[in-house]
C-alpha positions, 0 to 999 in steps of 0.5 A: 789422693791425700797424704793420709790416704797414701798412709792408709794405702801404704800400711794396708799394702804391707799387711795385705801383700803377704797373703793376697795380691793387692789387685784381688784384695782391692776388687774384693773390698770394692765388692764387699763394701757396697754389699755390706752397706746395702745389707745395713740399710736394708736391715734398718729399713726392715726395722723401720728405724731412721737412717740416723747418722748415715751421712757422717758414717759414709763421709767421716764428717760431722759436728765440730769436735775438740781434737786430741781426745781418747776415743772410746768406741762401742758398736751398740747399746751393750758396748755403750753400757760398758763405757759407764764404769770404764770412763769413770775408772779411767778418769780416776786413774788419770787423776791419780797421775795429775792428768785430765784427758778429754774423751770422745765417745763413739758408736755405730747404731742409733740405739747406741747413740741414744745410750750415749746421749742419755748416759754421757750428756757432758761428753763429746759424742759421735758416730764412728764412720764405716771402714771406708778409706775417705771416711776413716781419713776424714774422721781421724783428721777431724778428731786427731785422737790421742789413743783409740780404745775399742770395746769387745770385738770391734776390728776394722782393718782400714781404721786400724791401719790408719791409726798405725800409720799415724802412730795412734795407740789402739787398745782392745778393751774387754776384748773377746774372740769367739771360736768362730771369729778366731777360725775366720781370722786365722784364715788370713794367715800372715795378713791377720798377724800383721794387722793384730800385731799393730794393736798396742794392747788387748785386755781380754775378758778371760784367759781363753780369749787372751790366748786366741788374741795372742795367736792372732798376733797381738803382742801384749795381752792382759786379762782383766775379767769381764766388765759386765758385772760392773755395768749393773746398777741396781734400781732404788726402791723409789724408782721401782715403786714409781715404775710399778704404778706407771705400768699398772702392776699389782701384787701378782708375780711377774713373768718378765721376758727381757731383751728379746728379738726375732720370734723369741716372744712367741713361744713364751706367750703361749707358755704364759697363757697356760700358767693361768691368770695368777702371773702377769706378763711383761715384755721388754723387746731389745728393739722397741720398734718391734712392739707392734709385732708383739702386739699382733702375737698377743692378739693371735692368742686372744690376749689384751696388750698395752704399750708403755709409750701409749700412755694411760694404764693397762687393763687388768691382766693385759700383757705389758709391753715396755717399748722404751730404752733404758727401763730394763734395770728397773723392770728386773728390780720390779720383778724381784721386788714383788711380794711373790718373787717373779721370773726373768727370762733373758732373751737373745738366748732363745734361738734368735742367734744373738748368743744371749744378753747380759744375764748378770743384770737380772741376777744382780737385781735379785731375779730368778734368772732363766736363760735359753740354750744359746749363751755363747756370747756371754761365757764369763757371765754364765761361768760366774752364775753357774759357779754359784747356781745363780741361773736356770738354763732350758732347752727348746723341749724343756721351756714349758716344763721349766717355767711351769715348775718354777711358777709353782716353786717359790722356794726354788725361785728365792734360792736361785735369786739369792745365788745370782746376787752372790755371783754378781758381787763376786765379779765386780772390779774388772773396769778398774783393773782395765783402766789401770792397764790402759793408763799404764799402756798410754804412759808407755806410748808417750811420746807418741810413736809418730806425730799426727 
């Protein structure tokens, strides 16, 4: 066993022995890790996605990287989007102090890696390994980060323990703790408090999350507001016109079904069919590989469909399926920019169990924004939009009526859209606040608590 592995084991033992016997924990961890890996591989197989980065995730190895960076980790595409304003604000904050640290950006999923490659071509990028002792040890030895910034709710016990053992400051950024995850963590008792107690700082999205993180044991918690408003960059008009031509869309109003998963499209397809031919349906699934299933559902309804990756132009009236990543912002702007403003239904909120996607992106673009009944993972965005009457919520039993009423009430669509834009502008600035807090925290941590 290496010295690094010894350090991980020693720190792990300190915080685990307060709650469980080490042998039981080792046995539990030994069972859960292969189960989790098998579940993850099965999930990728069901989606027919490639096992991109699996070797690096299992071993902690990979391409040669410049040691000593600030590591910023976001698990998937949504968290990677948060890096865009955060990295820019961090660079500004460090520059004011005459410093230019390097950044290493990591993710876990294939779509997250695609997002990194697209948004950060000039930065070093990598997959974060699974929370396995050998993988964590190898990864930290290879990268030797100056600090680790974890976005939202990324809590990996062995990674945290290894960072604590090496004296690497860990900061939770745009941190959140749902009621459900809070209850689960609290079952760990003193072990949980010891684990969270090693975190240098948590920058919470709101006061409720901050209070839960304090209760879990984080010694220092600040509240910056949600960074979701800062990630929204509205598309310019030229890009919108190009996309309209590319997708073969005319002047008809658009019903956009965005970032959907599970079977969220099925009910909405039926609702759209009942609206008549005056509305054009555009679907942008969260995972592009689901497009064939959406095509099959369209066929079941007798509706023609066209996928944007197949080239050419769609037939008149065909359902347009945008099976590409990175198009959603332009689609929102396109929906809002039509001569007759359209409707954007934001997925993840319609029974898939994902708790909603970032509906502020639709609101900022000037859409009449509609969400379903499950927005539990977007409390800040929803609070802002509700306060300004910038979102319309629907229940399973009211979906058809809500969309039909909106389809025939242009004035209400325009009012909701204008209110959504006001809501978005009121929430901008959290990334700059978080960056200042991070730089101040790292100043406090200099020199490092323990040499690496």
